[in-house]
N, CA, C and O of each residue as an XYZ file, in Angstrom:
748
protein
N      10.515    -66.119    145.505
C       9.304    -66.476    146.197
C       8.939    -65.347    147.185
O       9.802    -64.834    147.897
N       7.656    -64.973    147.217
C       7.200    -63.917    148.115
C       7.402    -64.313    149.566
O       7.256    -65.473    149.950
N       7.746    -63.293    150.367
C       7.934    -63.488    151.804
C       7.117    -62.448    152.559
O       6.797    -61.381    152.035
N       6.791    -62.784    153.792
C       6.113    -61.816    154.637
C       7.165    -61.049    155.435
O       8.194    -61.611    155.809
N       6.912    -59.778    155.693
C       7.844    -58.983    156.472
C       7.150    -57.805    157.133
O       5.957    -57.569    156.938
N       7.921    -57.076    157.917
C       7.433    -55.918    158.652
C       8.216    -54.692    158.207
O       9.447    -54.718    158.199
N       7.524    -53.618    157.838
C       8.191    -52.376    157.465
C       8.680    -51.711    158.745
O       7.883    -51.394    159.628
N       9.993    -51.501    158.845
C      10.568    -50.924    160.067
C      11.136    -49.529    159.864
O      11.481    -48.857    160.835
N      11.239    -49.079    158.603
C      11.745    -47.727    158.326
C      11.245    -47.307    156.958
O      10.945    -48.132    156.095
N      11.165    -45.999    156.788
C      10.723    -45.445    155.517
C      11.682    -44.348    155.104
O      12.058    -43.500    155.913
N      12.079    -44.368    153.834
C      13.006    -43.380    153.277
C      12.426    -42.917    151.945
O      12.768    -43.457    150.893
N      11.552    -41.923    151.991
C      10.910    -41.463    150.767
C      10.007    -42.542    150.204
O       9.086    -43.009    150.875
N      10.275    -42.935    148.964
C       9.459    -43.982    148.332
C       9.900    -45.393    148.717
O       9.205    -46.361    148.407
N      11.024    -45.518    149.375
C      11.570    -46.831    149.710
C      11.344    -47.139    151.183
O      11.252    -46.235    152.013
N      11.257    -48.423    151.492
C      11.085    -48.855    152.874
C      12.099    -49.943    153.197
O      12.618    -50.612    152.303
N      12.371    -50.109    154.485
C      13.206    -51.208    154.942
C      12.265    -52.252    155.533
O      11.453    -51.952    156.408
N      12.389    -53.476    155.043
C      11.534    -54.574    155.488
C      12.376    -55.557    156.284
O      13.466    -55.948    155.867
N      11.845    -55.949    157.448
C      12.494    -56.970    158.259
C      11.788    -58.293    157.994
O      10.575    -58.411    158.171
N      12.562    -59.282    157.570
C      12.029    -60.612    157.278
C      11.875    -61.412    158.574
O      12.330    -60.991    159.638
N      11.237    -62.550    158.467
C      11.006    -63.403    159.631
C      12.310    -63.829    160.304
O      12.334    -64.038    161.517
N      13.394    -63.960    159.538
C      14.678    -64.377    160.113
C      15.467    -63.216    160.722
O      16.582    -63.412    161.205
N      14.888    -61.994    160.700
C      15.554    -60.832    161.278
C      16.395    -60.044    160.296
O      16.866    -58.955    160.622
N      16.594    -60.577    159.091
C      17.360    -59.836    158.091
C      16.526    -58.657    157.587
O      15.296    -58.674    157.634
N      17.231    -57.638    157.107
C      16.563    -56.423    156.647
C      16.977    -56.121    155.215
O      18.118    -56.344    154.811
N      16.008    -55.605    154.460
C      16.293    -55.324    153.061
C      15.529    -54.081    152.614
O      14.371    -53.882    152.980
N      16.196    -53.253    151.819
C      15.558    -52.091    151.213
C      14.620    -52.584    150.128
O      15.012    -53.372    149.267
N      13.369    -52.115    150.171
C      12.380    -52.545    149.186
C      11.747    -51.332    148.509
O      11.605    -50.262    149.100
N      11.378    -51.539    147.260
C      10.775    -50.497    146.439
C       9.316    -50.877    146.184
O       8.985    -52.059    146.099
N       8.458    -49.885    146.063
C       7.054    -50.202    145.772
C       6.862    -50.600    144.319
O       7.641    -50.210    143.448
N       5.836    -51.366    144.069
C       5.424    -51.640    142.687
C       4.638    -50.411    142.248
O       3.789    -49.923    142.995
N       4.899    -49.922    141.086
C       4.173    -48.750    140.601
C       4.795    -47.466    141.106
O       5.907    -47.470    141.634
N       4.077    -46.369    140.943
C       4.630    -45.054    141.239
C       4.435    -44.613    142.682
O       5.189    -43.769    143.166
N       3.461    -45.150    143.374
C       3.157    -44.658    144.714
C       3.444    -45.717    145.765
O       3.063    -46.879    145.619
N       4.122    -45.298    146.823
C       4.405    -46.210    147.923
C       3.235    -46.189    148.896
O       2.911    -45.143    149.458
N       2.615    -47.311    149.090
C       1.486    -47.410    150.012
C       1.909    -47.910    151.390
O       1.138    -47.807    152.344
N       3.111    -48.445    151.508
C       3.557    -49.040    152.771
C       4.133    -47.976    153.697
O       4.829    -47.059    153.261
N       3.825    -48.116    154.992
C       4.367    -47.231    156.024
C       4.947    -48.094    157.139
O       4.700    -49.299    157.195
N       5.712    -47.474    158.016
C       6.285    -48.188    159.156
C       5.156    -48.858    159.935
O       4.125    -48.246    160.214
N       5.371    -50.114    160.276
C       4.372    -50.878    161.018
C       3.514    -51.775    160.147
O       2.801    -52.637    160.662
N       3.569    -51.586    158.842
C       2.788    -52.432    157.944
C       3.397    -53.823    157.841
O       4.618    -53.983    157.831
N       2.544    -54.806    157.767
C       2.941    -56.157    157.405
C       2.764    -56.233    155.895
O       1.708    -55.894    155.361
N       3.809    -56.681    155.220
C       3.791    -56.699    153.754
C       4.237    -58.057    153.226
O       4.868    -58.849    153.924
N       3.882    -58.292    151.967
C       4.435    -59.391    151.211
C       5.419    -58.754    150.241
O       5.083    -57.811    149.525
N       6.638    -59.280    150.227
C       7.673    -58.694    149.386
C       8.419    -59.786    148.647
O       8.443    -60.949    149.050
N       9.029    -59.363    147.545
C       9.737    -60.294    146.681
C      11.201    -59.897    146.626
O      11.525    -58.804    146.162
N      12.117    -60.789    147.102
C      13.542    -60.465    147.052
C      14.067    -60.466    145.621
O      13.627    -61.250    144.780
N      15.023    -59.565    145.364
C      15.719    -59.557    144.076
C      17.125    -59.038    144.332
O      17.286    -57.885    144.731
N      18.114    -59.834    144.120
C      19.524    -59.551    144.426
C      19.651    -59.024    145.857
O      19.361    -59.758    146.802
N      20.078    -57.768    146.039
C      20.271    -57.267    147.401
C      19.133    -56.347    147.857
O      19.226    -55.747    148.928
N      18.067    -56.228    147.069
C      16.919    -55.401    147.436
C      15.657    -56.221    147.299
O      15.709    -57.451    147.297
N      14.523    -55.553    147.186
C      13.269    -56.264    147.028
C      12.169    -55.327    146.569
O      12.371    -54.118    146.453
N      11.006    -55.899    146.310
C       9.858    -55.094    145.907
C       8.653    -55.452    146.779
O       8.446    -56.612    147.135
N       7.876    -54.443    147.109
C       6.655    -54.651    147.891
C       5.581    -55.128    146.929
O       5.257    -54.452    145.952
N       5.036    -56.295    147.216
C       4.011    -56.877    146.353
C       2.601    -56.587    146.881
O       1.674    -56.388    146.096
N       2.439    -56.563    148.193
C       1.116    -56.309    148.773
C       1.271    -55.851    150.221
O       2.205    -56.250    150.915
N       0.348    -55.013    150.660
C       0.275    -54.559    152.052
C      -0.928    -55.228    152.681
O      -2.038    -55.139    152.157
N      -0.716    -55.901    153.806
C      -1.827    -56.552    154.492
C      -2.752    -55.514    155.119
O      -2.326    -54.390    155.385
N      -4.011    -55.875    155.358
C      -4.941    -54.920    155.979
C      -4.401    -54.418    157.322
O      -3.780    -55.162    158.081
N      -4.657    -53.133    157.589
C      -4.153    -52.477    158.797
C      -5.225    -52.454    159.885
O      -6.424    -52.433    159.605
N      -4.756    -52.457    161.139
C      -5.626    -52.202    162.294
C      -5.975    -50.730    162.377
O      -7.106    -50.358    162.690
N      -4.973    -49.890    162.087
C      -5.149    -48.446    162.121
C      -4.033    -47.807    161.318
O      -3.065    -48.465    160.936
N      -4.184    -46.506    161.065
C      -3.180    -45.745    160.332
C      -3.115    -44.363    160.960
O      -4.109    -43.639    160.978
N      -1.947    -43.996    161.476
C      -1.762    -42.672    162.050
C      -1.256    -41.752    160.954
O      -0.222    -42.006    160.334
N      -2.006    -40.673    160.725
C      -1.629    -39.736    159.671
C      -1.945    -38.309    160.079
O      -2.713    -38.061    161.009
N      -1.333    -37.376    159.361
C      -1.575    -35.951    159.568
C      -2.135    -35.406    158.267
O      -1.676    -35.753    157.179
N      -3.133    -34.549    158.399
C      -3.746    -33.972    157.218
C      -3.799    -32.462    157.377
O      -4.135    -31.951    158.446
N      -3.469    -31.757    156.315
C      -3.639    -30.310    156.323
C      -4.403    -29.923    155.058
O      -4.957    -30.793    154.385
N      -4.442    -28.649    154.729
C      -5.215    -28.176    153.582
C      -4.689    -28.726    152.262
O      -5.439    -28.836    151.292
N      -3.414    -29.071    152.221
C      -2.774    -29.451    150.965
C      -2.651    -30.963    150.781
O      -2.929    -31.480    149.699
N      -2.237    -31.672    151.832
C      -1.961    -33.096    151.649
C      -2.156    -33.882    152.943
O      -2.359    -33.330    154.024
N      -2.084    -35.189    152.773
C      -2.146    -36.118    153.899
C      -0.813    -36.851    153.953
O      -0.321    -37.321    152.928
N      -0.227    -36.952    155.142
C       1.034    -37.673    155.325
C       0.804    -38.806    156.313
O       0.414    -38.574    157.457
N       1.046    -40.027    155.865
C       0.915    -41.202    156.724
C       2.224    -41.424    157.463
O       3.299    -41.331    156.872
N       2.135    -41.719    158.763
C       3.328    -41.932    159.586
C       3.572    -43.406    159.888
O       4.661    -43.925    159.639
N       2.559    -44.076    160.424
C       2.757    -45.451    160.882
C       1.419    -46.172    160.964
O       0.361    -45.548    161.051
N       1.489    -47.499    160.935
C       0.283    -48.327    160.974
C       0.384    -49.347    162.095
O       1.466    -49.639    162.602
N      -0.762    -49.877    162.463
C      -0.865    -50.981    163.416
C      -0.279    -50.624    164.784
O       0.444    -51.417    165.388
N      -0.600    -49.428    165.260
C      -0.075    -48.932    166.534
C      -0.988    -49.282    167.701
O      -2.209    -49.347    167.559
N      -0.366    -49.509    168.866
C      -1.102    -49.655    170.115
C      -1.155    -48.330    170.866
O      -2.121    -48.033    171.568
N      -0.082    -47.532    170.701
C       0.053    -46.325    171.512
C       0.748    -45.235    170.713
O       1.608    -45.496    169.871
N       0.344    -43.993    171.009
C       1.041    -42.816    170.513
C       1.613    -42.098    171.716
O       0.876    -41.693    172.616
N       2.924    -41.941    171.732
C       3.586    -41.183    172.786
C       3.925    -39.810    172.216
O       4.784    -39.684    171.343
N       3.243    -38.785    172.718
C       3.524    -37.419    172.294
C       4.518    -36.856    173.299
O       4.178    -36.587    174.451
N       5.753    -36.684    172.837
C       6.811    -36.178    173.705
C       6.976    -34.688    173.453
O       7.299    -34.260    172.345
N       6.750    -33.915    174.496
C       6.946    -32.479    174.433
C       7.903    -32.105    175.553
O       8.219    -32.932    176.408
N       8.363    -30.860    175.548
C       9.365    -30.467    176.537
C       9.038    -29.102    177.116
O       8.289    -28.317    176.534
N       9.623    -28.843    178.282
C       9.503    -27.532    178.904
C      10.108    -26.474    177.990
O       9.584    -25.364    177.887
N      11.191    -26.812    177.339
C      11.841    -25.971    176.326
C      12.334    -26.880    175.219
O      12.956    -27.899    175.522
N      12.094    -26.575    173.961
C      11.360    -25.433    173.454
C       9.867    -25.552    173.763
O       9.334    -26.648    173.935
N       9.212    -24.398    173.827
C       7.785    -24.350    174.141
C       7.002    -25.138    173.092
O       7.268    -25.023    171.896
N       6.045    -25.930    173.539
C       5.287    -26.776    172.616
C       4.070    -26.039    172.057
O       3.577    -25.075    172.641
N       3.611    -26.520    170.922
C       2.432    -25.977    170.263
C       1.201    -26.763    170.705
O       1.117    -27.970    170.479
N       0.260    -26.086    171.329
C      -0.975    -26.764    171.736
C      -1.775    -27.214    170.517
O      -2.483    -28.219    170.582
N      -1.672    -26.482    169.405
C      -2.383    -26.879    168.196
C      -1.846    -28.214    167.685
O      -2.624    -29.098    167.326
N      -0.517    -28.364    167.649
C       0.066    -29.625    167.189
C      -0.273    -30.765    168.144
O      -0.577    -31.875    167.707
N      -0.220    -30.494    169.444
C      -0.567    -31.512    170.435
C      -2.011    -31.962    170.250
O      -2.296    -33.159    170.225
N      -2.908    -31.012    170.123
C      -4.325    -31.340    169.972
C      -4.580    -32.117    168.688
O      -5.349    -33.079    168.691
N      -3.948    -31.714    167.597
C      -4.114    -32.441    166.330
C      -3.634    -33.882    166.454
O      -4.273    -34.795    165.931
N      -2.517    -34.091    167.141
C      -2.000    -35.455    167.324
C      -2.958    -36.296    168.164
O      -3.200    -37.462    167.852
N      -3.499    -35.710    169.224
C      -4.422    -36.441    170.091
C      -5.708    -36.813    169.347
O      -6.218    -37.925    169.491
N      -6.218    -35.884    168.562
C      -7.437    -36.152    167.788
C      -7.176    -37.250    166.753
O      -7.988    -38.161    166.591
N      -6.048    -37.158    166.058
C      -5.708    -38.166    165.048
C      -5.568    -39.550    165.671
O      -6.029    -40.538    165.100
N      -4.933    -39.625    166.839
C      -4.771    -40.914    167.529
C      -6.121    -41.481    167.922
O      -6.407    -42.649    167.657
N      -6.944    -40.674    168.545
C      -8.238    -41.178    169.004
C      -9.142    -41.579    167.848
O      -9.918    -42.527    167.969
N      -9.049    -40.862    166.720
C      -9.856    -41.208    165.553
C      -9.508    -42.595    165.021
O     -10.343    -43.248    164.397
N      -8.276    -43.047    165.265
C      -7.827    -44.352    164.785
C      -7.811    -45.426    165.880
O      -7.369    -46.550    165.641
N      -8.290    -45.081    167.068
C      -8.316    -46.058    168.162
C      -6.952    -46.323    168.754
O      -6.699    -47.410    169.274
N      -6.065    -45.337    168.680
C      -4.705    -45.468    169.214
C      -4.663    -44.753    170.566
O      -5.049    -43.587    170.657
N      -4.205    -45.427    171.600
C      -4.162    -44.846    172.946
C      -3.057    -43.793    173.029
O      -1.882    -44.118    172.860
N      -3.424    -42.530    173.288
C      -2.396    -41.488    173.392
C      -1.850    -41.358    174.812
O      -2.544    -41.632    175.791
N      -0.602    -40.937    174.899
C       0.054    -40.652    176.163
C       0.926    -39.427    175.948
O       1.719    -39.378    175.007
N       0.778    -38.437    176.821
C       1.579    -37.218    176.727
C       2.706    -37.324    177.752
O       2.471    -37.646    178.917
N       3.921    -37.052    177.307
C       5.069    -37.054    178.218
C       5.737    -35.686    178.130
O       6.117    -35.236    177.049
N       5.874    -35.038    179.273
C       6.510    -33.723    179.350
C       7.923    -33.913    179.860
O       8.128    -34.336    180.998
N       8.896    -33.603    179.024
C      10.303    -33.795    179.329
C      10.935    -32.508    179.859
O      10.361    -31.424    179.761
N      12.123    -32.661    180.417
C      12.962    -31.583    180.949
C      12.426    -31.051    182.276
O      12.355    -29.845    182.510
N      12.052    -31.997    183.130
C      11.577    -31.710    184.478
C      12.633    -30.959    185.290
O      12.303    -30.259    186.247
N      13.897    -31.107    184.908
C      14.989    -30.459    185.622
C      15.025    -28.941    185.384
O      15.720    -28.235    186.114
N      14.304    -28.426    184.394
C      14.212    -26.984    184.142
C      12.986    -26.452    184.895
O      11.892    -26.367    184.336
N      13.179    -26.102    186.145
C      12.060    -25.868    187.053
C      11.010    -24.871    186.571
O       9.839    -25.236    186.459
N      11.384    -23.632    186.284
C      10.387    -22.611    185.917
C       9.712    -22.933    184.579
O       8.483    -22.904    184.508
N      10.473    -23.241    183.507
C       9.807    -23.579    182.249
C       8.928    -24.831    182.376
O       7.868    -24.925    181.758
N       9.392    -25.791    183.194
C       8.612    -27.012    183.379
C       7.293    -26.698    184.071
O       6.251    -27.222    183.676
N       7.319    -25.857    185.089
C       6.092    -25.491    185.803
C       5.101    -24.808    184.855
O       3.900    -25.073    184.917
N       5.602    -23.928    183.978
C       4.722    -23.260    183.006
C       4.115    -24.271    182.030
O       2.918    -24.224    181.748
N       4.934    -25.174    181.523
C       4.452    -26.185    180.581
C       3.448    -27.121    181.247
O       2.438    -27.487    180.646
N       3.724    -27.497    182.467
C       2.821    -28.387    183.209
C       1.461    -27.709    183.412
O       0.420    -28.357    183.308
N       1.475    -26.413    183.700
C       0.220    -25.667    183.874
C      -0.569    -25.632    182.558
O      -1.797    -25.719    182.570
N       0.131    -25.504    181.427
C      -0.540    -25.498    180.130
C      -1.160    -26.857    179.801
O      -2.110    -26.942    179.023
N      -0.614    -27.917    180.399
C      -1.152    -29.262    180.150
C      -2.299    -29.630    181.086
O      -2.951    -30.657    180.892
N      -2.544    -28.824    182.071
C      -3.581    -29.120    183.060
C      -4.949    -29.383    182.419
O      -5.623    -30.324    182.836
N      -5.391    -28.601    181.429
C      -6.685    -28.905    180.794
C      -6.735    -30.283    180.137
O      -7.792    -30.913    180.098
N      -5.609    -30.748    179.624
C      -5.567    -32.080    179.011
C      -5.742    -33.163    180.078
O      -6.410    -34.172    179.853
N      -5.134    -32.938    181.234
C      -5.303    -33.888    182.343
C      -6.752    -33.898    182.805
O      -7.297    -34.961    183.102
N      -7.383    -32.735    182.870
C      -8.790    -32.642    183.265
C      -9.667    -33.419    182.277
O     -10.666    -34.023    182.667
N      -9.282    -33.399    180.987
C     -10.034    -34.150    179.968
C      -9.771    -35.649    180.036
O     -10.404    -36.420    179.314
N      -8.842    -36.073    180.898
C      -8.590    -37.495    181.072
C      -7.345    -38.028    180.407
O      -7.100    -39.233    180.445
N      -6.550    -37.169    179.798
C      -5.302    -37.630    179.195
C      -4.255    -37.848    180.278
O      -4.144    -37.067    181.224
N      -3.489    -38.925    180.122
C      -2.361    -39.171    181.014
C      -1.214    -38.267    180.608
O      -0.867    -38.181    179.430
N      -0.623    -37.588    181.595
C       0.533    -36.739    181.359
C       1.631    -37.185    182.316
O       1.471    -37.102    183.534
N       2.739    -37.655    181.766
C       3.875    -38.089    182.575
C       4.924    -36.985    182.611
O       5.148    -36.301    181.612
N       5.563    -36.816    183.758
C       6.668    -35.865    183.911
C       7.977    -36.638    183.848
O       8.177    -37.604    184.585
N       8.884    -36.194    182.945
C      10.138    -36.903    182.729
C      11.325    -35.957    182.791
O      11.195    -34.746    182.614
N      12.483    -36.546    183.046
C      13.758    -35.886    182.816
C      14.638    -36.926    182.132
O      15.422    -37.622    182.778
N      14.492    -37.016    180.828
C      15.207    -38.043    180.056
C      16.709    -37.906    180.255
O      17.416    -38.904    180.392
N      17.192    -36.678    180.270
C      18.623    -36.413    180.441
C      19.172    -37.077    181.702
O      20.308    -37.550    181.710
N      18.375    -37.113    182.759
C      18.804    -37.697    184.028
C      18.251    -39.108    184.254
O      18.377    -39.658    185.348
N      17.645    -39.683    183.230
C      17.136    -41.054    183.334
C      15.886    -41.199    184.173
O      15.526    -42.315    184.545
N      15.206    -40.093    184.484
C      13.962    -40.137    185.271
C      12.798    -40.306    184.295
O      12.293    -39.335    183.730
N      12.385    -41.565    184.111
C      11.380    -41.885    183.106
C      10.026    -42.250    183.688
O       9.161    -42.754    182.971
N       9.825    -42.001    184.991
C       8.562    -42.375    185.660
C       8.283    -43.844    185.353
O       9.201    -44.663    185.372
N       7.029    -44.185    185.070
C       6.701    -45.576    184.747
C       6.546    -45.776    183.235
O       5.883    -46.715    182.795
N       7.155    -44.899    182.450
C       7.038    -44.975    180.996
C       7.471    -46.322    180.423
O       6.729    -46.888    179.620
N       8.630    -46.865    180.792
C       9.005    -48.162    180.210
C       7.950    -49.250    180.436
O       7.682    -50.048    179.537
N       7.362    -49.286    181.611
C       6.324    -50.293    181.881
C       5.086    -50.055    181.024
O       4.458    -51.005    180.557
N       4.736    -48.791    180.819
C       3.558    -48.467    180.006
C       3.746    -48.831    178.538
O       2.773    -49.095    177.832
N       4.992    -48.846    178.079
C       5.269    -49.138    176.674
C       5.604    -50.600    176.417
O       5.604    -51.049    175.271
N       5.888    -51.338    177.473
C       6.283    -52.745    177.346
C       5.255    -53.522    176.527
O       4.066    -53.525    176.846
N       5.727    -54.176    175.473
C       4.857    -55.023    174.653
C       3.903    -54.248    173.756
O       3.005    -54.847    173.163
N       4.070    -52.942    173.640
C       3.191    -52.106    172.825
C       3.941    -51.593    171.604
O       5.118    -51.245    171.693
N       3.271    -51.548    170.485
C       3.822    -50.919    169.297
C       3.513    -49.434    169.428
O       2.352    -49.027    169.395
N       4.567    -48.625    169.577
C       4.412    -47.216    169.932
C       5.112    -46.313    168.929
O       6.237    -46.584    168.509
N       4.430    -45.235    168.550
C       5.038    -44.177    167.760
C       5.370    -43.041    168.711
O       4.503    -42.560    169.441
N       6.638    -42.607    168.702
C       7.056    -41.443    169.486
C       7.007    -40.249    168.553
O       7.680    -40.222    167.523
N       6.207    -39.267    168.922
C       5.987    -38.098    168.082
C       6.282    -36.858    168.904
O       5.892    -36.775    170.069
N       6.968    -35.895    168.307
C       7.233    -34.644    169.007
C       8.127    -33.757    168.191
O       8.817    -34.223    167.284
N       8.120    -32.478    168.505
C       8.955    -31.537    167.754
C      10.440    -31.737    168.043
O      10.821    -32.453    168.970
N      11.252    -31.098    167.243
C      12.700    -31.149    167.396
C      13.107    -30.587    168.752
O      12.542    -29.597    169.216
N      14.087    -31.224    169.382
C      14.626    -30.720    170.640
C      13.909    -31.170    171.888
O      14.203    -30.676    172.976
N      12.965    -32.103    171.761
C      12.212    -32.544    172.940
C      12.844    -33.729    173.650
O      12.493    -34.024    174.793
N      13.780    -34.419    172.985
C      14.437    -35.558    173.613
C      14.021    -36.905    173.068
O      14.203    -37.918    173.744
N      13.462    -36.951    171.854
C      13.004    -38.223    171.285
C      14.145    -39.218    171.132
O      14.009    -40.377    171.522
N      15.266    -38.781    170.569
C      16.398    -39.692    170.368
C      16.992    -40.128    171.697
O      17.340    -41.297    171.862
N      17.112    -39.215    172.638
C      17.632    -39.574    173.965
C      16.715    -40.580    174.648
O      17.184    -41.534    175.270
N      15.407    -40.364    174.531
C      14.450    -41.302    175.119
C      14.582    -42.668    174.465
O      14.594    -43.692    175.147
N      14.681    -42.681    173.156
C      14.833    -43.946    172.439
C      16.077    -44.689    172.908
O      16.045    -45.907    173.079
N      17.178    -43.960    173.116
C      18.408    -44.596    173.581
C      18.256    -45.160    174.996
O      18.892    -46.161    175.324
N      17.432    -44.541    175.832
C      17.166    -45.098    177.173
C      16.302    -46.358    177.081
O      16.541    -47.343    177.780
N      15.297    -46.308    176.207
C      14.353    -47.423    176.112
C      14.923    -48.612    175.340
O      14.625    -49.765    175.653
N      15.743    -48.323    174.331
C      16.337    -49.354    173.486
C      17.832    -49.064    173.410
O      18.286    -48.430    172.457
N      18.611    -49.521    174.403
C      20.028    -49.139    174.505
C      20.857    -49.405    173.245
O      21.778    -48.641    172.957
N      20.565    -50.440    172.505
C      21.359    -50.736    171.300
C      20.917    -49.896    170.092
O      21.483    -50.040    169.008
N      19.911    -49.021    170.263
C      19.409    -48.211    169.143
C      20.465    -47.223    168.647
O      20.567    -46.982    167.444
N      21.237    -46.661    169.547
C      22.293    -45.712    169.213
C      21.793    -44.592    168.309
O      22.440    -44.234    167.325
N      20.615    -44.039    168.665
C      20.065    -42.914    167.903
C      20.926    -41.693    168.121
O      21.353    -41.422    169.243
N      21.183    -40.962    167.070
C      21.999    -39.765    167.141
C      21.226    -38.645    167.846
O      20.068    -38.379    167.523
N      21.893    -37.984    168.827
C      21.225    -36.910    169.569
C      21.846    -35.571    169.226
O      21.421    -34.541    169.749
């Protein structure tokens, strides 16, 4: 019998679906293309220890990246996009701008968080580079995830479905471990 569930992880063509009772199961798409992304509400059909995605419910929004070659979908039904960047490694303004534009195009509230406040000189340079974004009205939070200095970030994310996006080495896993202690994300 079909059940409703929430896609909580994606692994190539397969997704992990969380059922109403909290159990999780690896599910495969019907057909050749997987249409489900993290955050989708789906109808799925259990079969032995796995399942199949039967239908994806309509989405509120879809966060995706597009380049000259392809489009990659990341997540659906988001309230907030947290763009986590760091004083080191130096962030790409092009990637930041593309993420902000993509979020706003889908009605997703963006928030920029600058990590590694404890690295004084690199942090000051990065903060200066973010000044134009603040002038445009974007919220920019200063963090030191390593030292647990998260400003008011936990309150801003409370009750929100949030995608944390950022390049390697910015502290995404460390931040996740602070926000969700049982997550045990590898750093």
